[in-house]
C-alpha positions in Angstrom: 20.3 -10.9 -8.7 20.2 -14.7 -6.3 20.5 -17.7 -7.9 17.3 -18.5 -5.9 13.9 -16.6 -4.9 14.6 -15.5 -1.3 11.5 -14.4 1.2 13.2 -10.8 0.8 12.2 -10.9 -3.2 9.0 -10.5 -2.0 9.7 -7.9 1.0 8.2 -4.5 -1.2 11.9 -3.3 -0.9 15.3 -3.1 -3.2 15.3 -6.8 -3.9 11.7 -7.2 -5.0 11.8 -4.2 -6.8 15.6 -5.7 -8.6 13.5 -9.2 -9.4 10.5 -7.2 -11.2 13.0 -4.8 -12.9 15.4 -7.2 -14.0 13.2 -10.4 -14.4 9.4 -9.8 -15.0 9.8 -6.6 -16.6 12.3 -8.0 -19.2 10.1 -10.8 -20.3 6.8 -8.9 -20.6 7.7 -5.3 -21.4 5.5 -3.2 -22.6 4.5 0.8 -22.0 1.6 -0.1 -19.7 3.7 -2.3 -17.8 6.4 -0.4 -17.8 5.0 2.7 -15.8 5.3 0.4 -12.5 2.3 1.9 -11.4 0.2 -0.2 -8.7 -2.6 -0.9 -11.3 -2.5 -1.0 -15.0 -4.1 2.5 -16.5 -6.1 1.0 -19.9 -7.7 2.9 -22.5 -10.8 0.7 -23.7 -12.3 3.2 -26.1 -14.9 5.2 -24.3 -13.8 4.8 -21.1 -10.3 4.7 -18.6 -10.4 1.7 -17.0 -8.4 0.8 -13.9 -6.8 -3.1 -13.8 -4.9 -5.0 -11.2 -4.0 -8.1 -9.3 -3.3 -8.9 -5.9 -2.4 -12.0 -3.8 -2.5 -12.7 0.0 -0.5 -14.5 2.2 -0.4 -12.9 5.4 0.6 -15.2 8.6 -1.7 -15.2 10.9 -4.9 -15.3 8.8 -6.5 -13.4 11.6 -5.2 -10.2 13.5 -6.1 -7.4 15.5 -7.9 -5.2 12.9 -9.0 -7.7 10.3 -8.0 -11.0 8.6 -7.4 -12.0 5.5 -10.1 -11.7 3.9 -10.6 -7.7 4.9 -6.9 -7.4 3.9 -7.8 -8.7 0.0 -10.5 -6.7 -0.5 -9.3 -3.3 0.9 -6.0 -3.7 -0.9 -7.3 -4.6 -4.0 -10.2 -1.2 -3.7 -7.0 0.6 -2.7 -4.5 -0.3 -5.9 -7.5 0.7 -7.9 -8.4 4.2 -6.0 -4.6 5.1 -6.6 -5.3 5.9 -9.7 -8.3 8.0 -8.6 -10.4 5.4 -10.0 -13.6 4.4 -9.0 -13.9 0.7 -8.1 -16.6 -1.2 -9.6 -15.7 -5.4 -9.7 -13.4 -7.7 -7.9 -12.8 -11.2 -8.7 -11.5 -13.7 -5.9 -9.8 -16.9 -6.3 -8.7 -19.1 -3.0 -6.2 -21.9 -2.8 -7.6 -23.7 0.7 -5.2 -26.5 2.4 -7.0 -29.5 3.1 -7.9 -29.1 7.1 -8.6 -25.5 7.0 -12.2 -25.0 8.9 -15.5 -24.1 7.6 -15.7 -21.9 10.7 -12.8 -19.9 9.7 -13.6 -19.7 5.6 -16.8 -18.6 6.7 -15.6 -15.5 8.9 -13.0 -14.5 6.2 -15.9 -14.6 3.6 -18.1 -12.3 6.3 -15.1 -9.9 6.3 -15.0 -9.5 2.7 -18.2 -9.1 2.1 -18.7 -6.8 4.8 -15.3 -4.8 3.6 -16.9 -4.7 -0.3 -20.5 -3.4 1.1 -17.8 -0.4 2.5 -16.3 -0.2 -0.4 -19.3 -0.3 -3.0 -17.7 -2.7 -4.9 -19.4 -6.4 -6.1 -17.5 -10.0 -6.3 -18.7 -11.0 -9.6 -16.0 -14.2 -10.3 -13.6 -16.2 -8.6 -12.2 -19.6 -8.4 -11.7 -22.5 -5.5 -8.6 -24.5 -5.2 -8.3 -27.2 -2.7 -4.3 -28.6 -2.6 -2.9 -31.7 0.3 -2.2 -31.1 3.7 1.2 -29.2 3.6 0.8 -28.1 0.0 0.2 -24.3 1.4 -0.4 -22.5 4.0 -3.9 -23.1 5.1 -5.3 -20.6 2.8 -4.1 -18.0 0.0 -6.0 -15.7 -1.8 -5.6 -14.1 -5.3 -7.8 -11.0 -6.3 -7.9 -8.5 -9.2 -9.9 -5.4 -9.6 -11.7 -3.1 -12.2 -12.4 0.1 -12.0 -13.8 3.5 -13.9 -10.8 6.7 -13.9 -12.9 9.8 -14.7 -11.3 11.7 -17.9 -10.2 15.2 -16.2 -8.1 12.4 -13.9 -3.7 11.9 -14.5 -2.8 10.1 -11.7 0.5 8.4 -11.4 4.2 8.1 -9.6 5.6 9.6 -12.6 3.7 12.9 -12.1 5.9 14.3 -9.1 7.4 18.0 -10.0 9.9 19.8 -7.8 8.0 22.2 -5.5 5.1 19.6 -4.8 4.3 18.4 -1.3 4.1 15.3 -0.3 1.0 14.5 2.4 0.6 11.1 4.4 -2.9 10.0 5.5 -1.9 9.0 8.7 0.0 7.0 11.4 2.9 5.0 9.4 3.2 1.1 10.6 0.4 -0.1 12.5 -0.5 -3.1 10.2 2.8 -4.3 9.9 3.7 -4.1 13.8 0.1 -5.3 15.0 0.5 -8.6 12.6 4.0 -9.5 13.5 3.2 -8.3 17.4 0.2 -10.9 17.4 1.8 -13.5 15.2 4.9 -13.6 17.7 2.9 -13.2 21.2 4.5 -9.7 22.1 2.5 -7.6 24.2 1.7 -3.6 24.3 0.1 -1.4 26.9 -2.6 -0.7 24.4 -3.8 -2.7 21.6 -2.3 -2.0 18.7 -4.5 -2.9 15.5 -4.1 -2.9 12.0 -4.9 -0.1 9.8 -6.8 -2.1 7.4 -9.4 -0.1 5.6 -10.7 1.1 1.6 -9.9 4.3 1.0 -12.1 5.1 -2.0 -14.4 7.7 -0.4 -11.2 9.5 1.0 -9.7 9.9 -2.6 -13.3 10.4 -4.1 -13.2 13.1 -1.3 -9.3 14.6 -2.4 -10.3 14.5 -6.0 -13.5 16.3 -5.3 -11.2 19.3 -3.6 -8.6 19.1 -6.2 -7.4 17.9 -9.3 -3.8 19.2 -8.9 -3.1 15.4 -7.1 0.1 14.3 -9.0 0.9 11.2 -7.4 -0.9 8.4 -5.0 -0.4 5.1 -3.6 -1.1 3.1 -0.6 2.7 2.6 1.0 1.7 -1.6 1.9 4.9 -3.6 1.7 8.1 -1.8 2.2 6.7 0.8 3.8 6.7 4.4 3.2 10.2 4.4 2.4 9.7 2.3 -0.8 6.7 4.7 -1.8 8.5 7.5 -1.7 12.0 5.8 -3.4 9.3 4.5 -6.2 8.0 8.2 -6.9 11.1 9.6 -6.8 12.7 7.2 -9.7 9.6 7.2 -12.1 9.3 10.9 -12.2 13.2 11.7 -11.8 12.8 14.1 -8.9 14.2 14.4 -5.1 12.1 14.1 -2.1 12.8 15.3 1.0 10.9 14.8 4.7 10.8 16.0 7.7 11.4 13.2 10.0 9.1 15.1 13.3 6.2 15.9 11.1 6.0 11.7 10.0 3.0 10.8 12.6 3.8 7.4 14.3 1.9 5.8 17.3 4.4 5.3 20.8 3.4 1.2 20.2 5.0 1.4 17.2 7.8 3.3 17.6 8.2 1.2 20.9 8.2 -2.1 19.1 11.1 -0.7 16.2 13.8 0.2 18.7 13.1 -2.8 20.5 13.3 -5.1 17.4 15.7 -2.8 15.4 13.5 -1.9 12.8 13.0 1.7 11.0 9.2 2.3 11.2 9.3 3.8 7.6 10.2 0.7 6.4 6.6 -1.3 7.9 4.1 -1.9 6.1 0.5 0.1 5.7 -2.7 -1.6 4.8 -5.0 2.3 5.6 -3.1 4.9 4.9 -1.7 6.7 1.4 0.9 9.2 0.4 0.0 11.9 -2.1 2.1 14.0 -4.2 0.5 17.4 -4.9 0.4 20.7 -6.7 2.0 23.3 -3.7 -1.1 25.5 -3.9 -3.5 22.8 -2.9 -2.2 21.0 -0.6 -3.1 22.7 2.7 -6.8 22.7 1.6 -6.7 18.9 1.0 -5.3 18.2 4.2 -8.0 20.1 5.7 -10.6 18.0 3.1 -8.4 14.6 4.3 -8.9 15.0 7.9 -12.8 15.2 7.8 -12.5 11.6 7.3 -11.8 8.7 9.5 -9.1 7.2 7.2 -7.4 10.8 6.8 -8.2 12.3 10.5 -3.9 12.7 11.1 -3.5 13.7 7.5 -0.4 16.0 7.2 2.2 17.2 5.1 5.3 15.4 5.5 7.9 17.2 2.5 8.5 18.4 -0.7 9.7 17.6 -4.3 12.9 19.2 -5.2 15.3 19.0 -8.2 18.0 17.3 -6.6 19.3 14.4 -6.0 17.2 13.0 -8.6 16.0 9.6 -7.8 16.9 9.9 -3.5 14.6 10.4 -0.9 16.2 12.5 2.2 15.0 12.8 5.7 15.7 15.8 7.6 16.0 14.3 11.7 14.6 15.7 14.9 18.6 16.7 15.4 18.9 18.1 12.5 20.9 16.1 10.3 20.2 14.5 7.4 20.3 11.2 5.9 19.6 8.8 2.7 15.7 7.0 2.9 16.8 3.8 0.9 14.4 1.2 0.4 14.3 -1.8 2.4 17.5 -4.6 2.3 16.5 -7.8 3.0 13.4 -8.8 4.9 12.0 -7.7 8.4 8.4 -8.8 8.4 7.7 -11.8 6.2 3.9 -12.7 5.3 2.8 -9.4 6.0 -0.4 -9.3 3.3 
């Protein structure tokens, strides 16, 4: 590990995972945390509860398709539902830099309220701190979320089995490129917007159609590459992805080619990756396509025995490459 924290330690890539495993996990190690899912599944006697927390530092506060408030609610809801949970309650704590306008704050709170209403959750507690000018960057938001996991649901990144199919709910890279292009003033022929959205209804429809969903995760920081590598590592399996099956918008491809980015590493905020039993894959894709947040869902690959802990991509030219986690930092402050 580096002697000092770098921006890359928050990228969702290899350095962040090393930091978590080599420092945080060693200090706080317990069976619940050691699973390294995006939320903790807690057994509270008569109920299984999903519990998660997150912090949002996106720059700029407002971007095409959303703002830091919408992002905070949707991100928290999505972390809960990736366990199959029904999200119920959210806390919201605000670190506000002196000088933020009331108009900006009111707009952010309005977005949070609208996103919470769509997701069917209530913001039930919170906190506000104000720091001096220069003590933060306008506004940071910390959230925690609680949801109920149905008794017949068992979803974890450690559940993948050889033969399972990998499903992606839609195009990748929209959020990261939308935020980055707005921040840097890049222009595209069409307006690219963030895919920021709550996915609880989509997941509920998937679970109604099949209980053979092994793994779910929203590929945020570190993108699709980090999520697939997490699954491969947690389940001790290999994953093979067909590059030509992964949906990517032309604007995202163009931006990545221009800037030297790999779209597999770009953040998303309204997509999910599912690993499911092979016999249920096509049925689930059909159900997902009936939801506005899954209309471009497709099978992109499968789980294999070997190489364990590795993700392989079959390219459009017929070659095979290793898809590793992001090393370094491409897009800081993306969520």
